[in-house]
N, C-alpha and C positions, 0 to 999 in steps of 0.2 A: 468773246469771253471763252474761258476754258474751265472745264470741271476737272479737278484734281482729286483722285482717290488714292489714298495711301493705306496699304495694309501693313501694319507694323506690330511687333510684339507689344503686349499691353504694358510691359515694363518701361518702354521708351515713349509711349504716346503722349505723356504729359510734356516731355521735352520737345517733341515735335510741335505740339500746339503752342507752346511758349515761343518757339522760334518763328512760327507763322504769325503770331500776334506781334512780335517785334518788327515784322515787315509791314504791319498795318492791315493784315488780313482780319476782317471782322467776323464774317459768317463762317463758322466751322461746325460741322456735325460729327460727333464721335459715336460710333456704334460698337459695342462690345460684341465680339464674335468668336467663333471657333473655326479652325480651318486645317487643311492638310496641304503640305507642299513638300519640297525637297528637304527641308530642315528636319532635324531629329525631333521627335516628340518626347516629352518628359516621361520619366518612369514614376508611377504613383503606386505605392504599396506593392512593389514587386512586379507590376505589370506596366507595359508601355501604354501611355494614353492614346486614345484614338485620334484626338485632335490637339492642336496647339491653341492656346488662348491668344487671340489676336484682336487688335482694334482696327476698325475701318474709319479713317479720317477723311471727310469729304469737305471740299470747299470749292467755290467758283471765284476765279480771279480774272482781271483784265489780261489780255494777251501779253501786255508788256511786263506783267509780274510772273509769268509762268516759270521762266528760268530761275529766277531768284527763289520762288516758292519751292520748286523741285530741289534746288540746291540746299535750301534750309532743311527740308525733310530728310534728304540724304545725310547731311552732316549730323543731324540729331539722332538718326536711327542706325547709322552704319557701324557695324562691328567687324565686317569682313566675313561673316558666317552666312550660310545659306538661309538661316532663319530670319534674316534681317527684314524681309518683306518685299513688296512690290509697289510701284507707283504707276497709275494709269492716268493719261491726260486725254480728254475728249472735247470736241467742239460743243459749245452750247449755242444753239440757233435761236431759241426763244425761251423766255421765262415769263411766269405769271405770278402776280401777287394775289393771293387768295382773298385777303381782306378788302382790297380795293377793286378786285376783278380786272386789274390793269394788265395788259400784255406788253412785254418789252421784247423788241427784236434787235438782235445784235448785228 
């Protein structure tokens, strides 16, 4: 299994989640956040904002779905500008269900 974390501008996060749902991705966590990167930050009341408003979208998918999930995120979030965000994919070795205290090993 793979954990996919996508940091995208809040304006496109709804589209990203919709595209993941179309693929059959069930479990999605969305965290509203602020961040700094290479993209320009907005100007508010004559001053440049310290952070951009970004959303962190987290999901875990089977290995076979990684490429299609990453492609869906890219298609939904891509504008060609530096502020489009980043995607991180990492291995998930173990998961635990808190309510049943069951351990799952991939």
